[in-house]
Backbone as CSV, one residue per row, in Angstrom:
resi,resn,N_x,N_y,N_z,CA_x,CA_y,CA_z,C_x,C_y,C_z
1,UNK,25.273,6.373,-1.327,24.564,7.275,-2.206,24.165,8.557,-1.470
2,UNK,23.652,8.411,-0.229,23.277,9.601,0.529,24.500,10.425,0.922
3,UNK,25.636,9.769,1.134,26.865,10.523,1.424,27.295,11.356,0.225
4,UNK,27.150,10.787,-0.965,27.482,11.532,-2.184,26.525,12.713,-2.358
5,UNK,25.265,12.489,-2.046,24.275,13.558,-2.133,24.617,14.664,-1.136
6,UNK,25.000,14.292,0.074,25.392,15.274,1.085,26.582,16.102,0.602
7,UNK,27.559,15.439,0.004,28.726,16.151,-0.543,28.313,17.100,-1.654
8,UNK,27.388,16.656,-2.498,26.896,17.499,-3.591,26.211,18.754,-3.047
9,UNK,25.386,18.581,-2.020,24.695,19.735,-1.441,25.677,20.718,-0.815
10,UNK,26.675,20.202,-0.123,27.690,21.077,0.491,28.465,21.845,-0.590
11,UNK,28.787,21.157,-1.684,29.497,21.822,-2.790,28.617,22.903,-3.414
12,UNK,27.324,22.628,-3.555,26.408,23.633,-4.096,26.346,24.864,-3.190
13,UNK,26.399,24.646,-1.891,26.392,25.782,-0.974,27.624,26.647,-1.186
14,UNK,28.780,26.007,-1.285,30.028,26.748,-1.463,30.000,27.505,-2.796
15,UNK,29.538,26.845,-3.853,29.519,27.452,-5.193,28.458,28.529,-5.350
16,UNK,27.328,28.372,-4.686,26.182,29.242,-4.931,25.709,29.988,-3.692
17,UNK,26.595,30.228,-2.747,26.231,30.890,-1.493,25.558,32.235,-1.751
18,UNK,26.154,33.044,-2.607,25.616,34.383,-2.874,24.257,34.297,-3.559
19,UNK,24.120,33.384,-4.494,22.835,33.237,-5.194,21.744,32.771,-4.233
20,UNK,22.056,31.785,-3.400,21.095,31.276,-2.415,20.658,32.412,-1.489
21,UNK,21.637,33.143,-0.970,21.358,34.254,-0.066,20.492,35.306,-0.758
22,UNK,20.811,35.616,-1.997,20.032,36.594,-2.753,18.596,36.163,-2.984
23,UNK,18.414,34.893,-3.292,17.048,34.377,-3.523,16.218,34.423,-2.245
24,UNK,16.828,34.044,-1.119,16.111,34.091,0.152,15.769,35.538,0.497
25,UNK,16.729,36.438,0.317,16.499,37.857,0.618,15.383,38.424,-0.254
26,UNK,15.414,38.092,-1.544,14.397,38.576,-2.481,13.010,38.100,-2.084
27,UNK,12.898,36.877,-1.650,11.593,36.316,-1.305,11.155,36.647,0.116
28,UNK,12.097,37.007,0.984,11.752,37.317,2.374,11.132,38.694,2.511
29,UNK,11.695,39.648,1.812,11.201,41.033,1.807,11.126,41.656,3.200
30,UNK,12.044,41.284,4.081,12.125,41.930,5.385,13.534,41.777,5.943
31,UNK,13.747,42.234,7.155,15.083,42.249,7.731,15.555,40.879,8.224
32,UNK,14.720,39.874,8.219,15.091,38.562,8.735,15.761,37.645,7.729
33,UNK,16.156,38.173,6.588,16.686,37.332,5.510,17.981,36.620,5.891
34,UNK,18.869,37.273,6.601,20.152,36.643,6.957,19.921,35.436,7.860
35,UNK,19.057,35.597,8.833,18.732,34.482,9.737,18.035,33.354,8.981
36,UNK,17.108,33.729,8.118,16.399,32.716,7.322,17.358,31.973,6.393
37,UNK,18.328,32.683,5.846,19.305,32.037,4.966,20.030,30.926,5.713
38,UNK,20.483,31.213,6.918,21.181,30.183,7.717,20.254,29.012,8.026
39,UNK,19.016,29.314,8.411,18.063,28.251,8.745,17.775,27.368,7.529
40,UNK,17.528,27.999,6.396,17.175,27.236,5.192,18.373,26.480,4.629
41,UNK,19.562,27.074,4.725,20.777,26.351,4.325,20.919,25.084,5.159
42,UNK,20.780,25.213,6.467,20.893,24.049,7.347,19.827,23.008,7.019
43,UNK,18.630,23.466,6.739,17.514,22.576,6.398,17.841,21.755,5.149
44,UNK,18.316,22.417,4.113,18.649,21.705,2.877,19.839,20.767,3.092
45,UNK,20.817,21.201,3.859,22.010,20.376,4.048,21.748,19.095,4.839
46,UNK,20.675,19.048,5.629,20.355,17.806,6.355,19.365,16.930,5.588
47,UNK,19.076,17.293,4.351,18.161,16.504,3.527,18.548,15.021,3.467
48,UNK,19.819,14.660,3.262,20.159,13.231,3.238,19.845,12.516,4.563
49,UNK,20.099,13.170,5.683,19.800,12.565,6.978,18.293,12.387,7.161
50,UNK,17.516,13.371,6.701,16.058,13.251,6.805,15.559,12.080,5.962
51,UNK,16.078,11.959,4.751,15.680,10.852,3.879,16.013,9.522,4.542
52,UNK,17.209,9.415,5.094,17.624,8.172,5.747,16.734,7.856,6.950
53,UNK,16.383,8.868,7.737,15.528,8.640,8.903,14.132,8.195,8.476
54,UNK,13.548,8.878,7.509,12.214,8.508,7.037,12.235,7.082,6.485
55,UNK,13.282,6.745,5.737,13.401,5.395,5.200,13.482,4.351,6.316
56,UNK,14.193,4.666,7.379,14.297,3.706,8.480,12.952,3.535,9.184
57,UNK,12.175,4.602,9.287,10.849,4.484,9.899,9.920,3.625,9.053
58,UNK,10.137,3.606,7.754,9.310,2.786,6.872,9.446,1.306,7.217
59,UNK,10.613,0.898,7.689,10.858,-0.503,8.036,10.274,-0.905,9.383
60,UNK,9.873,0.057,10.202,9.364,-0.256,11.528,7.906,-0.694,11.464
61,UNK,7.575,-1.832,12.103,6.192,-2.316,12.064,5.199,-1.363,12.725
62,UNK,5.663,-0.505,13.624,4.780,0.426,14.324,4.326,1.587,13.441
63,UNK,4.994,1.787,12.327,4.631,2.888,11.434,3.358,2.509,10.677
64,UNK,2.312,3.334,10.798,1.045,3.021,10.122,1.214,2.924,8.601
65,UNK,0.446,2.058,7.991,0.523,1.844,6.537,0.346,3.121,5.724
66,UNK,-0.612,3.996,6.067,-0.737,5.233,5.270,0.531,6.086,5.304
67,UNK,1.236,6.090,6.431,2.473,6.860,6.525,3.566,6.181,5.691
68,UNK,3.628,4.854,5.741,4.609,4.135,4.916,4.361,4.427,3.437
69,UNK,3.107,4.476,3.068,2.739,4.774,1.685,3.187,6.178,1.300
70,UNK,3.014,7.119,2.220,3.447,8.500,2.005,4.954,8.560,1.789
71,UNK,5.689,7.710,2.496,7.143,7.640,2.314,7.485,7.234,0.879
72,UNK,6.708,6.321,0.307,6.926,5.915,-1.081,6.692,7.062,-2.053
73,UNK,5.643,7.840,-1.812,5.385,9.012,-2.645,6.520,10.020,-2.526
74,UNK,7.093,10.144,-1.314,8.210,11.054,-1.098,9.379,10.689,-2.011
75,UNK,9.717,9.410,-2.041,10.835,8.973,-2.887,10.531,9.208,-4.361
76,UNK,9.289,8.998,-4.753,8.896,9.247,-6.142,9.085,10.726,-6.479
77,UNK,8.664,11.603,-5.584,8.830,13.040,-5.810,10.302,13.401,-5.954
78,UNK,11.133,12.845,-5.078,12.559,13.180,-5.106,13.225,12.749,-6.413
79,UNK,12.771,11.646,-6.975,13.387,11.148,-8.212,12.678,11.629,-9.475
80,UNK,11.552,12.302,-9.302,10.800,12.806,-10.447,11.585,13.948,-11.088
81,UNK,11.646,14.002,-12.418,12.431,15.063,-13.072,11.829,16.461,-12.922
82,UNK,10.564,16.558,-12.553,9.921,17.856,-12.396,9.693,18.135,-10.921
83,UNK,10.116,19.294,-10.477,9.920,19.738,-9.097,9.174,21.064,-9.113
84,UNK,8.778,21.517,-7.941,8.185,22.845,-7.839,9.245,23.924,-8.047
85,UNK,10.493,23.612,-7.689,11.631,24.486,-7.979,12.679,23.597,-8.643
86,UNK,13.105,23.934,-9.832,14.069,23.107,-10.560,15.381,23.011,-9.787
87,UNK,15.957,21.815,-9.721,17.174,21.597,-8.941,18.422,22.169,-9.615
88,UNK,18.682,21.862,-10.861,19.949,22.225,-11.495,20.179,23.724,-11.647
89,UNK,19.294,24.464,-12.333,19.609,25.869,-12.561,19.554,26.731,-11.296
90,UNK,18.870,26.267,-10.268,18.717,27.067,-9.065,19.690,26.691,-7.955
91,UNK,20.670,25.845,-8.247,21.667,25.483,-7.245,21.036,24.924,-5.987
92,UNK,21.583,25.288,-4.852,21.092,24.783,-3.579,19.648,25.216,-3.323
93,UNK,19.269,26.402,-3.771,17.904,26.899,-3.585,16.892,25.951,-4.223
94,UNK,17.278,25.288,-5.290,16.389,24.358,-5.974,16.049,23.121,-5.159
95,UNK,16.766,22.893,-4.077,16.476,21.744,-3.215,15.584,22.114,-2.038
96,UNK,15.197,23.369,-1.951,14.382,23.803,-0.827,13.001,23.153,-0.837
97,UNK,12.404,22.987,-2.008,11.105,22.309,-2.066,11.241,20.835,-1.683
98,UNK,12.351,20.212,-2.070,12.592,18.817,-1.691,12.734,18.696,-0.177
99,UNK,13.506,19.614,0.423,13.684,19.597,1.875,12.343,19.806,2.575
100,UNK,11.511,20.693,2.026,10.213,20.955,2.636,9.319,19.717,2.576
101,UNK,9.277,19.065,1.432,8.449,17.862,1.300,8.930,16.782,2.270
102,UNK,10.225,16.504,2.265,10.776,15.473,3.142,10.580,15.870,4.608
103,UNK,10.842,17.139,4.926,10.653,17.609,6.290,9.215,17.514,6.755
104,UNK,8.276,17.803,5.869,6.855,17.703,6.214,6.466,16.260,6.510
105,UNK,6.960,15.345,5.706,6.663,13.927,5.932,7.377,13.434,7.191
106,UNK,8.588,13.885,7.405,9.346,13.574,8.625,8.535,14.017,9.841
107,UNK,8.068,15.268,9.825,7.315,15.824,10.951,5.992,15.089,11.138
108,UNK,5.316,14.795,10.055,4.031,14.076,10.134,4.241,12.690,10.736
109,UNK,5.328,12.034,10.345,5.621,10.710,10.897,5.890,10.811,12.395
110,UNK,6.697,11.787,12.785,6.978,11.992,14.218,5.689,12.244,14.989
111,UNK,4.809,13.025,14.417,3.570,13.407,15.090,2.586,12.250,15.232
112,UNK,2.629,11.306,14.307,1.666,10.211,14.319,2.186,8.953,14.996
113,UNK,3.419,8.997,15.451,4.002,7.852,16.146,4.069,8.125,17.634
114,UNK,4.033,7.071,18.429,4.206,7.171,19.870,5.656,7.549,20.140
115,UNK,5.850,8.669,20.802,7.212,9.165,21.033,8.047,8.204,21.868
116,UNK,7.411,7.321,22.610,8.159,6.344,23.389,8.715,5.206,22.558
117,UNK,8.103,4.953,21.407,8.549,3.826,20.573,9.265,4.250,19.299
118,UNK,9.208,5.531,18.969,9.839,5.971,17.721,11.361,5.907,17.882
119,UNK,12.009,5.348,16.883,13.466,5.202,16.925,14.108,6.243,16.018
120,UNK,15.088,6.929,16.581,15.826,7.927,15.814,17.203,7.385,15.488
121,UNK,17.656,7.671,14.286,19.026,7.353,13.921,19.958,8.292,14.689
122,UNK,21.217,7.907,14.840,22.148,8.815,15.517,22.179,10.190,14.843
123,UNK,22.265,11.216,15.627,22.392,12.605,15.160,21.142,13.166,14.493
124,UNK,19.980,12.550,14.682,18.774,13.114,14.074,17.848,13.764,15.097
125,UNK,18.141,13.653,16.380,17.278,14.280,17.387,17.278,15.805,17.238
126,UNK,18.429,16.399,16.896,18.470,17.837,16.692,17.640,18.237,15.474
127,UNK,17.667,17.401,14.443,16.829,17.649,13.265,15.369,17.703,13.694
128,UNK,14.967,16.773,14.520,13.583,16.714,14.985,13.194,17.968,15.766
129,UNK,14.105,18.480,16.566,13.823,19.704,17.330,13.727,20.933,16.413
130,UNK,14.531,20.974,15.368,14.562,22.116,14.459,13.424,22.111,13.436
131,UNK,12.823,20.944,13.219,11.869,20.788,12.112,10.742,21.825,12.111
132,UNK,10.036,22.094,13.227,8.954,23.090,13.151,9.433,24.460,12.669
133,UNK,10.599,24.905,13.132,11.136,26.197,12.702,11.493,26.172,11.219
134,UNK,12.148,25.107,10.769,12.524,25.011,9.356,11.295,25.024,8.456
135,UNK,10.256,24.294,8.842,9.044,24.262,8.023,8.387,25.643,7.979
136,UNK,8.308,26.296,9.118,7.711,27.639,9.173,8.508,28.632,8.321
137,UNK,9.822,28.576,8.417,10.679,29.490,7.646,10.513,29.247,6.152
138,UNK,10.437,27.983,5.756,10.259,27.673,4.338,8.905,28.172,3.843
139,UNK,7.867,28.033,4.668,6.541,28.550,4.287,6.590,30.061,4.075
140,UNK,7.382,30.750,4.872,7.505,32.199,4.727,8.176,32.576,3.403
141,UNK,9.211,31.829,3.041,9.993,32.158,1.840,9.340,31.614,0.572
142,UNK,8.687,30.466,0.662,8.057,29.832,-0.504,6.566,29.562,-0.244
143,UNK,5.770,30.594,-0.019,4.374,30.340,0.355,3.564,29.582,-0.701
144,UNK,3.751,29.907,-1.947,2.971,29.243,-2.998,3.376,27.776,-3.145
145,UNK,4.657,27.523,-3.207,5.158,26.160,-3.409,4.837,25.271,-2.215
146,UNK,5.030,25.806,-0.993,4.748,24.993,0.194,3.253,24.725,0.336
147,UNK,2.440,25.678,-0.085,0.992,25.455,-0.074,0.593,24.297,-0.975
148,UNK,1.193,24.244,-2.151,0.914,23.137,-3.078,1.410,21.808,-2.520
149,UNK,2.584,21.832,-1.895,3.130,20.604,-1.315,2.250,20.139,-0.157
150,UNK,1.839,21.055,0.720,0.952,20.689,1.835,-0.352,20.102,1.321
151,UNK,-0.924,20.715,0.289,-2.169,20.214,-0.293,-1.963,18.808,-0.839
152,UNK,-0.860,18.601,-1.537,-0.565,17.293,-2.108,-0.441,16.240,-1.011
153,UNK,0.280,16.550,0.062,0.455,15.597,1.158,-0.885,15.304,1.827
154,UNK,-1.683,16.326,2.089,-2.987,16.126,2.720,-3.880,15.237,1.862
155,UNK,-3.889,15.479,0.570,-4.730,14.681,-0.315,-4.214,13.250,-0.418
156,UNK,-2.905,13.066,-0.433,-2.337,11.713,-0.445,-2.720,10.961,0.831
157,UNK,-2.664,11.653,1.958,-3.059,11.029,3.225,-4.542,10.667,3.220
158,UNK,-5.319,11.425,2.472,-6.740,11.143,2.341,-7.046,10.076,1.299
159,UNK,-6.015,9.502,0.694,-6.212,8.428,-0.282,-6.375,8.897,-1.710
160,UNK,-6.159,10.175,-1.980,-6.333,10.715,-3.320,-5.004,10.674,-4.075
161,UNK,-4.727,9.538,-4.736,-3.495,9.391,-5.517,-3.506,10.256,-6.774
162,UNK,-4.687,10.527,-7.291,-4.787,11.346,-8.500,-4.226,12.743,-8.242
163,UNK,-4.346,13.191,-7.019,-3.807,14.499,-6.654,-2.305,14.542,-6.879
164,UNK,-1.616,13.479,-6.509,-0.170,13.417,-6.686,0.179,13.515,-8.170
165,UNK,-0.520,12.767,-8.988,-0.268,12.808,-10.434,-0.538,14.188,-11.005
166,UNK,-1.630,14.795,-10.586,-1.987,16.136,-11.060,-0.935,17.154,-10.625
167,UNK,-0.573,17.123,-9.358,0.401,18.078,-8.851,1.755,17.914,-9.503
168,UNK,2.185,16.705,-9.714,3.472,16.465,-10.345,3.456,16.890,-11.810
169,UNK,2.297,16.796,-12.433,2.184,17.214,-13.826,2.228,18.717,-13.993
170,UNK,1.895,19.460,-12.905,1.882,20.920,-13.004,2.993,21.571,-12.216
171,UNK,3.871,20.776,-11.625,4.980,21.357,-10.854,5.931,22.075,-11.791
172,UNK,6.674,23.030,-11.210,7.708,23.699,-11.968,7.373,25.014,-12.481
């Protein structure tokens, strides 16, 4: 299933390259748009690998229960029909909020685990190194949406499930 999703994302990039680039440029409003486009494209294209890595961490006994719970909310968000940016009409750009949410949870999990015991799937160490830059770049391009996602994650970590319901009801 994740391989099919990866193929779908790659096809969206090929089909909507100009639109994705235009949206990033429009929202960047500075000379760094070309670099940001490459960074954000790469971020979205590794979404299946991030999902797989987060899912594997959920199975590890060393992962704290609140983080495992956050992983469940992540999957709910991904399958929810309403996003902060709609997936279908916005092509690959519509997956940027999904990549940000998954990346934020990925980074939070990495940060809260002992680096000596955390297990990485093959080919995900580079993702881990790139994550801070990808998150920062996404915040620059989508400040309002990433702010809402960060708030939702913080409140979920604080035990406020109602926040998730409220945020999902007003997404889009």
